[in-house]
PLY file of the C-alpha trace (Angstrom):
ply
format ascii 1.0
element vertex 72
property float x
property float y
property float z
element edge 71
property int vertex1
property int vertex2
end_header
11.24 -15.58 2.14
8.25 -13.54 3.25
7.46 -10.18 1.68
7.48 -7.15 3.98
3.99 -5.92 4.97
2.25 -3.82 2.30
2.47 -0.64 4.40
6.27 -0.92 4.53
6.49 -1.60 0.79
4.31 1.41 -0.07
6.31 3.69 2.21
9.61 2.53 0.65
8.24 3.04 -2.87
6.98 6.53 -1.98
10.40 7.47 -0.65
12.11 5.97 -3.69
9.98 8.32 -5.83
11.26 11.19 -3.71
7.77 12.22 -2.59
6.73 13.32 0.86
3.38 12.11 2.19
1.55 15.29 1.19
2.69 15.20 -2.44
2.18 11.45 -2.74
-1.37 11.72 -1.36
-2.24 14.50 -3.79
-0.73 12.78 -6.83
-2.28 9.42 -6.04
-5.67 10.98 -5.30
-6.11 9.88 -1.70
-6.28 11.90 1.48
-3.24 12.57 3.63
-4.92 10.98 6.65
-5.56 7.77 4.68
-1.95 7.60 3.50
-0.59 8.19 7.01
-2.82 5.45 8.43
-1.88 3.10 5.59
1.83 3.64 6.11
1.45 3.11 9.87
-0.14 -0.26 9.16
-3.71 0.42 10.24
-5.51 -2.91 10.35
-8.55 -1.66 8.42
-8.30 0.50 5.31
-10.59 1.09 2.38
-9.70 -1.32 -0.39
-10.73 1.12 -3.12
-8.30 3.70 -1.82
-5.56 1.11 -1.36
-6.08 0.10 -5.00
-5.83 3.78 -5.98
-2.43 4.01 -4.30
-1.27 0.76 -5.86
-2.50 1.87 -9.29
-0.49 5.09 -8.94
2.57 2.96 -8.21
1.84 0.67 -11.17
1.04 -2.27 -8.87
-2.02 -4.41 -8.03
-3.18 -6.84 -5.36
-3.24 -10.53 -6.15
-4.80 -13.40 -4.28
-2.36 -16.24 -3.72
-2.38 -19.35 -1.61
-0.16 -19.27 1.45
2.61 -21.79 0.93
2.51 -22.93 4.53
-1.28 -23.10 4.84
-2.82 -24.37 1.61
-6.26 -25.36 2.93
-9.44 -25.18 0.83
0 1
1 2
2 3
3 4
4 5
5 6
6 7
7 8
8 9
9 10
10 11
11 12
12 13
13 14
14 15
15 16
16 17
17 18
18 19
19 20
20 21
21 22
22 23
23 24
24 25
25 26
26 27
27 28
28 29
29 30
30 31
31 32
32 33
33 34
34 35
35 36
36 37
37 38
38 39
39 40
40 41
41 42
42 43
43 44
44 45
45 46
46 47
47 48
48 49
49 50
50 51
51 52
52 53
53 54
54 55
55 56
56 57
57 58
58 59
59 60
60 61
61 62
62 63
63 64
64 65
65 66
66 67
67 68
68 69
69 70
70 71
């Protein structure tokens, strides 16, 4: 079963923490505009800022092979 897109997961986790976008942005150290664009699923975001958000949530990105497309 596929994971929901990262923007959806981050939004759900933010809400689970009971934080609005303004408070979450401040506490995670990113700008409100960045967080809004991230949660909307903007196709291009700064990886350093994404990692900052993930770090605040106690998460990290991991590279994994797609199960249905294992070329290389």
